[in-house]
PDB file of N, CA, C, O and CB in Angstrom:
ATOM      1  N   MET A   1    -125.240  95.524 101.000  1.00  0.00           N
ATOM      2  CA  MET A   1    -126.052  96.655 100.207  1.00  0.00           C
ATOM      3  C   MET A   1    -126.901  95.999  99.095  1.00  0.00           C
ATOM      4  O   MET A   1    -128.062  96.352  98.888  1.00  0.00           O
ATOM      5  CB  MET A   1    -125.018  97.787  99.488  1.00  0.00           C
ATOM      6  N   LYS A   2    -126.306  95.076  98.418  1.00  0.00           N
ATOM      7  CA  LYS A   2    -127.255  94.513  97.373  1.00  0.00           C
ATOM      8  C   LYS A   2    -128.051  93.672  97.864  1.00  0.00           C
ATOM      9  O   LYS A   2    -128.962  93.334  97.109  1.00  0.00           O
ATOM     10  CB  LYS A   2    -126.691  93.892  96.310  1.00  0.00           C
ATOM     11  N   LYS A   3    -128.027  93.194  98.910  1.00  0.00           N
ATOM     12  CA  LYS A   3    -129.160  92.286  99.516  1.00  0.00           C
ATOM     13  C   LYS A   3    -130.283  93.267 100.294  1.00  0.00           C
ATOM     14  O   LYS A   3    -131.456  92.939 100.473  1.00  0.00           O
ATOM     15  CB  LYS A   3    -128.438  91.122 100.682  1.00  0.00           C
ATOM     16  N   PHE A   4    -129.721  94.457 100.692  1.00  0.00           N
ATOM     17  CA  PHE A   4    -130.971  95.469 101.041  1.00  0.00           C
ATOM     18  C   PHE A   4    -131.662  95.954  99.917  1.00  0.00           C
ATOM     19  O   PHE A   4    -132.892  95.987  99.952  1.00  0.00           O
ATOM     20  CB  PHE A   4    -130.546  96.742 101.794  1.00  0.00           C
ATOM     21  N   LEU A   5    -131.003  96.361  98.853  1.00  0.00           N
ATOM     22  CA  LEU A   5    -131.683  96.868  97.565  1.00  0.00           C
ATOM     23  C   LEU A   5    -132.671  96.025  97.101  1.00  0.00           C
ATOM     24  O   LEU A   5    -133.776  96.438  96.748  1.00  0.00           O
ATOM     25  CB  LEU A   5    -130.765  97.055  96.458  1.00  0.00           C
ATOM     26  N   PHE A   6    -132.225  94.482  97.073  1.00  0.00           N
ATOM     27  CA  PHE A   6    -133.112  93.325  96.677  1.00  0.00           C
ATOM     28  C   PHE A   6    -134.328  93.348  97.796  1.00  0.00           C
ATOM     29  O   PHE A   6    -135.424  93.034  97.332  1.00  0.00           O
ATOM     30  CB  PHE A   6    -132.209  91.797  96.679  1.00  0.00           C
ATOM     31  N   LEU A   7    -134.301  93.604  98.907  1.00  0.00           N
ATOM     32  CA  LEU A   7    -135.159  93.502 100.073  1.00  0.00           C
ATOM     33  C   LEU A   7    -136.287  94.779  99.360  1.00  0.00           C
ATOM     34  O   LEU A   7    -137.416  94.646  98.887  1.00  0.00           O
ATOM     35  CB  LEU A   7    -134.212  93.877 101.827  1.00  0.00           C
ATOM     36  N   ILE A   8    -135.761  95.524  99.465  1.00  0.00           N
ATOM     37  CA  ILE A   8    -136.455  96.832  99.328  1.00  0.00           C
ATOM     38  C   ILE A   8    -137.572  96.747  98.099  1.00  0.00           C
ATOM     39  O   ILE A   8    -138.793  96.891  98.152  1.00  0.00           O
ATOM     40  CB  ILE A   8    -135.303  98.029  99.030  1.00  0.00           C
ATOM     41  N   MET A   9    -136.525  96.402  96.745  1.00  0.00           N
ATOM     42  CA  MET A   9    -137.123  96.013  95.673  1.00  0.00           C
ATOM     43  C   MET A   9    -138.344  95.239  95.711  1.00  0.00           C
ATOM     44  O   MET A   9    -139.436  95.604  95.276  1.00  0.00           O
ATOM     45  CB  MET A   9    -136.311  95.434  95.051  1.00  0.00           C
ATOM     46  N   ILE A  10    -138.045  94.048  96.312  1.00  0.00           N
ATOM     47  CA  ILE A  10    -139.344  93.087  96.520  1.00  0.00           C
ATOM     48  C   ILE A  10    -140.579  93.678  97.256  1.00  0.00           C
ATOM     49  O   ILE A  10    -141.699  93.477  96.786  1.00  0.00           O
ATOM     50  CB  ILE A  10    -138.931  91.813  97.380  1.00  0.00           C
ATOM     51  N   VAL A  11    -140.428  94.333  98.290  1.00  0.00           N
ATOM     52  CA  VAL A  11    -141.384  94.913  99.043  1.00  0.00           C
ATOM     53  C   VAL A  11    -141.991  96.022  98.556  1.00  0.00           C
ATOM     54  O   VAL A  11    -143.163  96.291  98.820  1.00  0.00           O
ATOM     55  CB  VAL A  11    -140.947  95.179 100.146  1.00  0.00           C
ATOM     56  N   ALA A  12    -141.093  96.885  97.669  1.00  0.00           N
ATOM     57  CA  ALA A  12    -142.064  97.792  96.552  1.00  0.00           C
ATOM     58  C   ALA A  12    -142.935  97.313  95.561  1.00  0.00           C
ATOM     59  O   ALA A  12    -143.962  97.850  95.146  1.00  0.00           O
ATOM     60  CB  ALA A  12    -141.309  98.560  95.721  1.00  0.00           C
ATOM     61  N   ILE A  13    -142.391  96.180  95.199  1.00  0.00           N
ATOM     62  CA  ILE A  13    -143.317  95.361  93.967  1.00  0.00           C
ATOM     63  C   ILE A  13    -144.465  94.543  94.494  1.00  0.00           C
ATOM     64  O   ILE A  13    -145.501  94.322  93.867  1.00  0.00           O
ATOM     65  CB  ILE A  13    -142.384  94.231  93.089  1.00  0.00           C
ATOM     66  N   PHE A  14    -144.148  94.062  95.855  1.00  0.00           N
ATOM     67  CA  PHE A  14    -145.421  93.657  96.817  1.00  0.00           C
ATOM     68  C   PHE A  14    -146.474  94.698  96.640  1.00  0.00           C
ATOM     69  O   PHE A  14    -147.505  94.589  95.976  1.00  0.00           O
ATOM     70  CB  PHE A  14    -145.033  93.586  98.479  1.00  0.00           C
ATOM     71  N   ILE A  15    -146.052  95.752  97.352  1.00  0.00           N
ATOM     72  CA  ILE A  15    -146.818  96.751  97.696  1.00  0.00           C
ATOM     73  C   ILE A  15    -147.564  97.419  96.119  1.00  0.00           C
ATOM     74  O   ILE A  15    -148.764  97.694  96.097  1.00  0.00           O
ATOM     75  CB  ILE A  15    -145.798  97.810  98.608  1.00  0.00           C
ATOM     76  N   ALA A  16    -147.010  97.539  95.350  1.00  0.00           N
ATOM     77  CA  ALA A  16    -147.492  97.860  94.234  1.00  0.00           C
ATOM     78  C   ALA A  16    -148.762  96.753  93.790  1.00  0.00           C
ATOM     79  O   ALA A  16    -149.852  97.226  93.469  1.00  0.00           O
ATOM     80  CB  ALA A  16    -146.276  97.939  93.293  1.00  0.00           C
ATOM     81  N   PHE A  17    -148.564  95.386  93.794  1.00  0.00           N
ATOM     82  CA  PHE A  17    -149.214  94.559  93.321  1.00  0.00           C
ATOM     83  C   PHE A  17    -150.502  94.413  94.393  1.00  0.00           C
ATOM     84  O   PHE A  17    -151.682  94.252  94.080  1.00  0.00           O
ATOM     85  CB  PHE A  17    -148.331  93.407  93.038  1.00  0.00           C
ATOM     86  N   TYR A  18    -150.043  94.495  95.495  1.00  0.00           N
ATOM     87  CA  TYR A  18    -151.212  94.399  96.335  1.00  0.00           C
ATOM     88  C   TYR A  18    -152.231  95.632  96.516  1.00  0.00           C
ATOM     89  O   TYR A  18    -153.318  95.592  97.092  1.00  0.00           O
ATOM     90  CB  TYR A  18    -150.711  94.053  97.610  1.00  0.00           C
ATOM     91  N   GLU A  19    -151.635  96.716  95.900  1.00  0.00           N
ATOM     92  CA  GLU A  19    -152.571  98.056  96.006  1.00  0.00           C
ATOM     93  C   GLU A  19    -153.565  97.917  94.708  1.00  0.00           C
ATOM     94  O   GLU A  19    -154.752  98.244  94.707  1.00  0.00           O
ATOM     95  CB  GLU A  19    -151.560  99.662  95.916  1.00  0.00           C
ATOM     96  N   GLN A  20    -152.784  97.322  93.518  1.00  0.00           N
ATOM     97  CA  GLN A  20    -153.608  96.954  92.646  1.00  0.00           C
ATOM     98  C   GLN A  20    -154.768  95.927  92.811  1.00  0.00           C
ATOM     99  O   GLN A  20    -155.614  95.855  91.919  1.00  0.00           O
ATOM    100  CB  GLN A  20    -152.893  96.632  91.818  1.00  0.00           C
ATOM    101  N   ASN A  21    -154.828  95.295  93.686  1.00  0.00           N
ATOM    102  CA  ASN A  21    -156.063  94.295  93.896  1.00  0.00           C
ATOM    103  C   ASN A  21    -156.902  94.853  94.937  1.00  0.00           C
ATOM    104  O   ASN A  21    -157.873  94.181  95.283  1.00  0.00           O
ATOM    105  CB  ASN A  21    -155.637  92.779  94.342  1.00  0.00           C
ATOM    106  N   THR A  22    -156.675  96.036  95.525  1.00  0.00           N
ATOM    107  CA  THR A  22    -157.737  96.513  96.162  1.00  0.00           C
ATOM    108  C   THR A  22    -159.113  96.729  95.619  1.00  0.00           C
ATOM    109  O   THR A  22    -159.250  96.258  94.490  1.00  0.00           O
ATOM    110  CB  THR A  22    -157.364  97.513  96.567  1.00  0.00           C
ATOM    111  N   ALA A  23    -160.061  97.253  96.066  1.00  0.00           N
ATOM    112  CA  ALA A  23    -161.354  97.637  95.673  1.00  0.00           C
ATOM    113  C   ALA A  23    -161.071  99.044  95.005  1.00  0.00           C
ATOM    114  O   ALA A  23    -161.599  99.191  93.903  1.00  0.00           O
ATOM    115  CB  ALA A  23    -162.415  97.662  96.934  1.00  0.00           C
ATOM    116  N   LYS A  24    -160.394 100.004  95.447  1.00  0.00           N
ATOM    117  CA  LYS A  24    -160.009 101.460  94.998  1.00  0.00           C
ATOM    118  C   LYS A  24    -158.485 101.382  94.985  1.00  0.00           C
ATOM    119  O   LYS A  24    -157.889 101.646  96.030  1.00  0.00           O
ATOM    120  CB  LYS A  24    -160.584 102.725  96.062  1.00  0.00           C
ATOM    121  N   PRO A  25    -157.784 101.031  93.858  1.00  0.00           N
ATOM    122  CA  PRO A  25    -156.342 101.270  93.980  1.00  0.00           C
ATOM    123  C   PRO A  25    -156.052 102.777  93.932  1.00  0.00           C
ATOM    124  O   PRO A  25    -156.790 103.576  93.355  1.00  0.00           O
ATOM    125  CB  PRO A  25    -155.566 100.531  92.851  1.00  0.00           C
ATOM    126  N   ASN A  26    -154.873 103.122  94.609  1.00  0.00           N
ATOM    127  CA  ASN A  26    -154.447 104.507  94.715  1.00  0.00           C
ATOM    128  C   ASN A  26    -153.395 104.408  93.826  1.00  0.00           C
ATOM    129  O   ASN A  26    -152.457 103.613  93.885  1.00  0.00           O
ATOM    130  CB  ASN A  26    -154.063 105.062  96.130  1.00  0.00           C
ATOM    131  N   VAL A  27    -153.623 105.324  92.938  1.00  0.00           N
ATOM    132  CA  VAL A  27    -152.161 105.471  91.789  1.00  0.00           C
ATOM    133  C   VAL A  27    -151.184 106.041  92.158  1.00  0.00           C
ATOM    134  O   VAL A  27    -150.098 105.868  91.605  1.00  0.00           O
ATOM    135  CB  VAL A  27    -152.271 106.215  90.534  1.00  0.00           C
ATOM    136  N   ILE A  28    -151.363 106.881  93.219  1.00  0.00           N
ATOM    137  CA  ILE A  28    -149.888 107.546  93.940  1.00  0.00           C
ATOM    138  C   ILE A  28    -149.052 106.197  94.466  1.00  0.00           C
ATOM    139  O   ILE A  28    -147.993 105.892  93.916  1.00  0.00           O
ATOM    140  CB  ILE A  28    -150.274 108.754  95.550  1.00  0.00           C
ATOM    141  N   ILE A  29    -149.455 105.619  95.276  1.00  0.00           N
ATOM    142  CA  ILE A  29    -148.785 104.564  96.149  1.00  0.00           C
ATOM    143  C   ILE A  29    -148.399 103.491  95.025  1.00  0.00           C
ATOM    144  O   ILE A  29    -147.302 102.941  95.131  1.00  0.00           O
ATOM    145  CB  ILE A  29    -149.850 103.910  97.434  1.00  0.00           C
ATOM    146  N   THR A  30    -149.090 103.219  94.141  1.00  0.00           N
ATOM    147  CA  THR A  30    -148.353 102.415  92.756  1.00  0.00           C
ATOM    148  C   THR A  30    -147.265 103.124  92.181  1.00  0.00           C
ATOM    149  O   THR A  30    -146.157 102.619  92.004  1.00  0.00           O
ATOM    150  CB  THR A  30    -149.364 102.205  91.467  1.00  0.00           C
ATOM    151  N   CYS A  31    -147.581 104.331  91.876  1.00  0.00           N
ATOM    152  CA  CYS A  31    -146.327 105.177  91.079  1.00  0.00           C
ATOM    153  C   CYS A  31    -145.028 105.101  92.300  1.00  0.00           C
ATOM    154  O   CYS A  31    -143.933 104.676  91.930  1.00  0.00           O
ATOM    155  CB  CYS A  31    -146.884 107.194  90.662  1.00  0.00           C
ATOM    156  N   ILE A  32    -145.201 105.484  93.576  1.00  0.00           N
ATOM    157  CA  ILE A  32    -144.190 105.667  94.521  1.00  0.00           C
ATOM    158  C   ILE A  32    -143.367 104.120  94.541  1.00  0.00           C
ATOM    159  O   ILE A  32    -142.158 103.945  94.692  1.00  0.00           O
ATOM    160  CB  ILE A  32    -144.915 106.166  96.046  1.00  0.00           C
ATOM    161  N   ALA A  33    -144.454 103.059  94.335  1.00  0.00           N
ATOM    162  CA  ALA A  33    -143.878 101.701  94.546  1.00  0.00           C
ATOM    163  C   ALA A  33    -142.810 101.245  93.243  1.00  0.00           C
ATOM    164  O   ALA A  33    -141.778 100.578  93.318  1.00  0.00           O
ATOM    165  CB  ALA A  33    -145.214 100.608  94.678  1.00  0.00           C
ATOM    166  N   LEU A  34    -143.248 101.662  92.432  1.00  0.00           N
ATOM    167  CA  LEU A  34    -142.715 101.470  91.150  1.00  0.00           C
ATOM    168  C   LEU A  34    -141.365 102.418  90.905  1.00  0.00           C
ATOM    169  O   LEU A  34    -140.345 101.956  90.392  1.00  0.00           O
ATOM    170  CB  LEU A  34    -143.878 101.782  90.110  1.00  0.00           C
ATOM    171  N   VAL A  35    -141.473 103.610  91.277  1.00  0.00           N
ATOM    172  CA  VAL A  35    -140.118 104.427  91.143  1.00  0.00           C
ATOM    173  C   VAL A  35    -139.252 103.793  92.249  1.00  0.00           C
ATOM    174  O   VAL A  35    -138.072 103.662  91.923  1.00  0.00           O
ATOM    175  CB  VAL A  35    -140.294 106.174  91.382  1.00  0.00           C
ATOM    176  N   VAL A  36    -139.514 103.455  93.237  1.00  0.00           N
ATOM    177  CA  VAL A  36    -138.343 102.782  94.178  1.00  0.00           C
ATOM    178  C   VAL A  36    -138.172 101.514  93.494  1.00  0.00           C
ATOM    179  O   VAL A  36    -137.039 101.062  93.659  1.00  0.00           O
ATOM    180  CB  VAL A  36    -138.734 102.526  95.879  1.00  0.00           C
ATOM    181  N   PHE A  37    -139.013 100.722  92.706  1.00  0.00           N
ATOM    182  CA  PHE A  37    -138.192  99.718  92.246  1.00  0.00           C
ATOM    183  C   PHE A  37    -137.313  99.888  91.059  1.00  0.00           C
ATOM    184  O   PHE A  37    -136.270  99.258  90.881  1.00  0.00           O
ATOM    185  CB  PHE A  37    -138.943  98.723  92.030  1.00  0.00           C
ATOM    186  N   MET A  38    -137.782 100.738  90.303  1.00  0.00           N
ATOM    187  CA  MET A  38    -136.820 101.443  88.899  1.00  0.00           C
ATOM    188  C   MET A  38    -135.525 101.825  89.754  1.00  0.00           C
ATOM    189  O   MET A  38    -134.460 101.298  89.432  1.00  0.00           O
ATOM    190  CB  MET A  38    -137.638 103.177  87.959  1.00  0.00           C
ATOM    191  N   PHE A  39    -135.567 102.766  90.889  1.00  0.00           N
ATOM    192  CA  PHE A  39    -134.354 103.296  91.520  1.00  0.00           C
ATOM    193  C   PHE A  39    -133.572 102.466  91.543  1.00  0.00           C
ATOM    194  O   PHE A  39    -132.509 102.647  90.948  1.00  0.00           O
ATOM    195  CB  PHE A  39    -134.401 103.773  92.694  1.00  0.00           C
ATOM    196  N   GLY A  40    -133.866 101.029  92.373  1.00  0.00           N
ATOM    197  CA  GLY A  40    -133.147 100.177  92.831  1.00  0.00           C
ATOM    198  C   GLY A  40    -132.617  99.271  91.607  1.00  0.00           C
ATOM    199  O   GLY A  40    -131.521  98.732  91.762  1.00  0.00           O
ATOM    200  N   MET A  41    -133.305  99.069  90.419  1.00  0.00           N
ATOM    201  CA  MET A  41    -132.625  98.289  89.323  1.00  0.00           C
ATOM    202  C   MET A  41    -131.642  99.315  88.668  1.00  0.00           C
ATOM    203  O   MET A  41    -130.590  98.869  88.209  1.00  0.00           O
ATOM    204  CB  MET A  41    -133.723  97.659  88.201  1.00  0.00           C
ATOM    205  N   ILE A  42    -131.862 100.437  88.603  1.00  0.00           N
ATOM    206  CA  ILE A  42    -130.720 101.277  88.323  1.00  0.00           C
ATOM    207  C   ILE A  42    -129.429 101.203  89.029  1.00  0.00           C
ATOM    208  O   ILE A  42    -128.306 101.187  88.526  1.00  0.00           O
ATOM    209  CB  ILE A  42    -131.102 102.475  88.463  1.00  0.00           C
ATOM    210  N   LYS A  43    -129.711 101.168  90.083  1.00  0.00           N
ATOM    211  CA  LYS A  43    -128.619 101.032  91.269  1.00  0.00           C
ATOM    212  C   LYS A  43    -127.711  99.555  91.041  1.00  0.00           C
ATOM    213  O   LYS A  43    -126.504  99.381  90.876  1.00  0.00           O
ATOM    214  CB  LYS A  43    -129.529 100.980  92.934  1.00  0.00           C
ATOM    215  N   LEU A  44    -128.777  98.666  91.107  1.00  0.00           N
ATOM    216  CA  LEU A  44    -128.011  97.495  90.834  1.00  0.00           C
ATOM    217  C   LEU A  44    -127.306  97.085  89.565  1.00  0.00           C
ATOM    218  O   LEU A  44    -126.333  96.332  89.522  1.00  0.00           O
ATOM    219  CB  LEU A  44    -128.758  96.598  91.067  1.00  0.00           C
ATOM    220  N   SER A  45    -127.996  97.754  88.368  1.00  0.00           N
ATOM    221  CA  SER A  45    -127.504  97.628  86.999  1.00  0.00           C
ATOM    222  C   SER A  45    -126.043  98.421  86.756  1.00  0.00           C
ATOM    223  O   SER A  45    -125.075  98.028  86.104  1.00  0.00           O
ATOM    224  CB  SER A  45    -128.666  98.225  86.020  1.00  0.00           C
ATOM    225  N   ALA A  46    -126.224  99.725  87.535  1.00  0.00           N
ATOM    226  CA  ALA A  46    -124.760 100.402  87.278  1.00  0.00           C
ATOM    227  C   ALA A  46    -123.397  99.456  87.581  1.00  0.00           C
ATOM    228  O   ALA A  46    -122.333  99.621  86.983  1.00  0.00           O
ATOM    229  CB  ALA A  46    -124.644 101.760  88.314  1.00  0.00           C
ATOM    230  N   LYS A  47    -123.585  98.610  88.443  1.00  0.00           N
ATOM    231  CA  LYS A  47    -122.738  97.875  88.654  1.00  0.00           C
ATOM    232  C   LYS A  47    -122.112  96.868  87.940  1.00  0.00           C
ATOM    233  O   LYS A  47    -121.046  96.350  88.269  1.00  0.00           O
ATOM    234  CB  LYS A  47    -123.026  97.571  89.388  1.00  0.00           C
ATOM    235  N   ILE A  48    -122.988  96.495  86.638  1.00  0.00           N
ATOM    236  CA  ILE A  48    -122.578  95.743  85.742  1.00  0.00           C
ATOM    237  C   ILE A  48    -121.864  96.252  84.580  1.00  0.00           C
ATOM    238  O   ILE A  48    -122.372  96.965  83.715  1.00  0.00           O
ATOM    239  CB  ILE A  48    -123.505  95.136  85.427  1.00  0.00           C
ATOM    240  N   PRO A  49    -120.464  95.784  84.611  1.00  0.00           N
ATOM    241  CA  PRO A  49    -119.774  96.257  83.272  1.00  0.00           C
ATOM    242  C   PRO A  49    -120.299  96.429  82.239  1.00  0.00           C
ATOM    243  O   PRO A  49    -121.344  95.781  82.180  1.00  0.00           O
ATOM    244  CB  PRO A  49    -118.948  95.608  82.857  1.00  0.00           C
ATOM    245  N   PRO A  50    -120.061  97.095  81.208  1.00  0.00           N
ATOM    246  CA  PRO A  50    -120.349  97.073  79.739  1.00  0.00           C
ATOM    247  C   PRO A  50    -119.792  95.818  79.119  1.00  0.00           C
ATOM    248  O   PRO A  50    -118.730  95.283  79.438  1.00  0.00           O
ATOM    249  CB  PRO A  50    -119.748  98.321  79.022  1.00  0.00           C
ATOM    250  N   LYS A  51    -120.536  95.462  78.306  1.00  0.00           N
ATOM    251  CA  LYS A  51    -120.195  94.196  77.195  1.00  0.00           C
ATOM    252  C   LYS A  51    -119.068  94.598  76.213  1.00  0.00           C
ATOM    253  O   LYS A  51    -118.049  93.936  76.017  1.00  0.00           O
ATOM    254  CB  LYS A  51    -121.596  93.793  76.183  1.00  0.00           C
ATOM    255  N   ASP A  52    -119.390  95.786  75.616  1.00  0.00           N
ATOM    256  CA  ASP A  52    -118.324  96.170  74.624  1.00  0.00           C
ATOM    257  C   ASP A  52    -117.229  97.105  75.181  1.00  0.00           C
ATOM    258  O   ASP A  52    -117.454  98.058  75.928  1.00  0.00           O
ATOM    259  CB  ASP A  52    -118.976  96.863  73.423  1.00  0.00           C
ATOM    260  N   THR A  53    -115.896  96.681  74.686  1.00  0.00           N
ATOM    261  CA  THR A  53    -114.902  97.868  74.870  1.00  0.00           C
ATOM    262  C   THR A  53    -114.672  98.563  74.072  1.00  0.00           C
ATOM    263  O   THR A  53    -115.224  98.396  72.984  1.00  0.00           O
ATOM    264  CB  THR A  53    -113.835  97.679  75.163  1.00  0.00           C
ATOM    265  N   GLU A  54    -113.727  99.679  74.269  1.00  0.00           N
ATOM    266  CA  GLU A  54    -113.028 100.267  73.056  1.00  0.00           C
ATOM    267  C   GLU A  54    -112.285  99.653  72.155  1.00  0.00           C
ATOM    268  O   GLU A  54    -112.303  99.937  70.957  1.00  0.00           O
ATOM    269  CB  GLU A  54    -112.291 101.092  73.359  1.00  0.00           C
ATOM    270  N   ASP A  55    -111.478  98.640  72.750  1.00  0.00           N
ATOM    271  CA  ASP A  55    -110.594  97.808  71.889  1.00  0.00           C
ATOM    272  C   ASP A  55    -111.426  96.998  70.732  1.00  0.00           C
ATOM    273  O   ASP A  55    -110.854  96.646  69.701  1.00  0.00           O
ATOM    274  CB  ASP A  55    -109.797  96.760  72.846  1.00  0.00           C
ATOM    275  N   ASP A  56    -112.589  96.768  70.931  1.00  0.00           N
ATOM    276  CA  ASP A  56    -113.475  96.171  70.072  1.00  0.00           C
ATOM    277  C   ASP A  56    -113.761  97.025  68.669  1.00  0.00           C
ATOM    278  O   ASP A  56    -114.050  96.547  67.571  1.00  0.00           O
ATOM    279  CB  ASP A  56    -114.739  95.953  70.884  1.00  0.00           C
ATOM    280  N   HIS A  57    -113.619  98.227  68.974  1.00  0.00           N
ATOM    281  CA  HIS A  57    -113.989  99.128  68.009  1.00  0.00           C
ATOM    282  C   HIS A  57    -112.970  99.684  67.073  1.00  0.00           C
ATOM    283  O   HIS A  57    -113.186 100.712  66.430  1.00  0.00           O
ATOM    284  CB  HIS A  57    -114.572 100.113  68.622  1.00  0.00           C
ATOM    285  N   LYS A  58    -111.760  98.946  66.989  1.00  0.00           N
ATOM    286  CA  LYS A  58    -110.603  99.411  66.136  1.00  0.00           C
ATOM    287  C   LYS A  58    -111.138  99.407  64.727  1.00  0.00           C
ATOM    288  O   LYS A  58    -111.916  98.546  64.316  1.00  0.00           O
ATOM    289  CB  LYS A  58    -109.273  98.463  66.271  1.00  0.00           C
ATOM    290  N   ASP A  59    -110.656 100.465  63.969  1.00  0.00           N
ATOM    291  CA  ASP A  59    -110.465 100.412  62.549  1.00  0.00           C
ATOM    292  C   ASP A  59    -109.575  99.580  61.781  1.00  0.00           C
ATOM    293  O   ASP A  59    -108.363  99.561  61.995  1.00  0.00           O
ATOM    294  CB  ASP A  59    -110.174 101.483  62.222  1.00  0.00           C
ATOM    295  N   ILE A  60    -110.187  98.836  60.822  1.00  0.00           N
ATOM    296  CA  ILE A  60    -108.870  97.921  60.121  1.00  0.00           C
ATOM    297  C   ILE A  60    -108.345  98.717  59.090  1.00  0.00           C
ATOM    298  O   ILE A  60    -107.396  98.312  58.420  1.00  0.00           O
ATOM    299  CB  ILE A  60    -109.280  96.395  59.390  1.00  0.00           C
TER     300      ILE A  60
END
């Protein structure tokens, strides 16, 4: 699943950059590509555990 998300994100960013280099860039295609990229980043970062835990915030 993680490799599939990486592939989708790379394709989305490639499409966004390619669309910006055309003579008349289509804003809708660029926005859709960026939304797909951000959705992939959210899905991947959701699996990273938080750095701080509840035990670190004990009052002395």
